[in-house]
Legacy VTK file of the C-alpha trace (Angstrom):
# vtk DataFile Version 3.0
C-alpha trace
ASCII
DATASET POLYDATA
POINTS 67 float
0.008 -0.033 0.044
2.978 2.429 0.776
4.038 2.073 -2.855
0.567 3.572 -4.041
0.692 6.287 -1.493
4.509 7.099 -0.749
3.518 10.461 0.850
1.399 8.627 3.307
4.230 6.428 4.330
6.572 9.357 4.553
4.304 11.258 6.792
3.928 8.185 9.020
7.625 7.688 9.103
8.112 11.433 9.879
5.578 11.292 12.822
7.404 8.161 14.279
10.582 10.067 13.971
9.264 12.972 15.830
7.744 10.878 18.514
11.158 9.185 18.829
12.980 12.481 19.311
10.453 13.715 21.896
10.949 10.660 23.820
14.666 11.005 23.713
14.486 14.611 24.855
12.165 13.666 27.728
14.838 10.874 28.591
17.527 13.288 28.510
15.824 16.031 30.696
15.012 13.170 33.189
18.572 11.754 33.443
20.936 14.477 32.825
20.396 16.285 36.243
21.268 12.730 37.967
24.216 12.434 35.552
25.433 15.708 36.337
25.337 15.075 40.033
27.365 11.881 39.502
30.000 13.321 37.150
28.935 11.345 34.199
28.417 14.339 31.974
29.316 18.070 32.238
26.830 20.835 32.234
28.226 22.083 28.893
27.814 18.444 27.346
24.217 18.245 28.751
23.277 21.728 27.505
24.699 20.879 23.963
23.115 17.154 23.693
19.772 18.824 24.625
20.209 21.761 22.230
21.021 19.623 19.350
18.172 17.255 19.917
15.700 20.338 20.197
17.149 21.448 16.825
16.586 17.938 15.284
12.974 18.123 16.666
12.249 21.464 15.234
13.577 20.597 11.848
11.520 17.501 11.692
8.332 19.392 12.823
9.091 21.780 10.119
9.105 19.061 7.625
5.712 18.224 8.466
4.151 20.968 6.297
6.167 19.804 3.205
4.771 16.392 2.816
LINES 1 68
67 0 1 2 3 4 5 6 7 8 9 10 11 12 13 14 15 16 17 18 19 20 21 22 23 24 25 26 27 28 29 30 31 32 33 34 35 36 37 38 39 40 41 42 43 44 45 46 47 48 49 50 51 52 53 54 55 56 57 58 59 60 61 62 63 64 65 66
């Protein structure tokens, strides 16, 4: 069926990717404070990783309108 309607499959894949990035952001926001306390990550690393993932999310969300 995806062969007949590739834009539908692409939109479904995009939604799955957006959901995945949102889950990952939630995970990082929950775990990074503890990791900072334990010295597993620096504040700069945590900030950069969350910032990059937020950029990915915004880019994927912007693509929604192009499909």
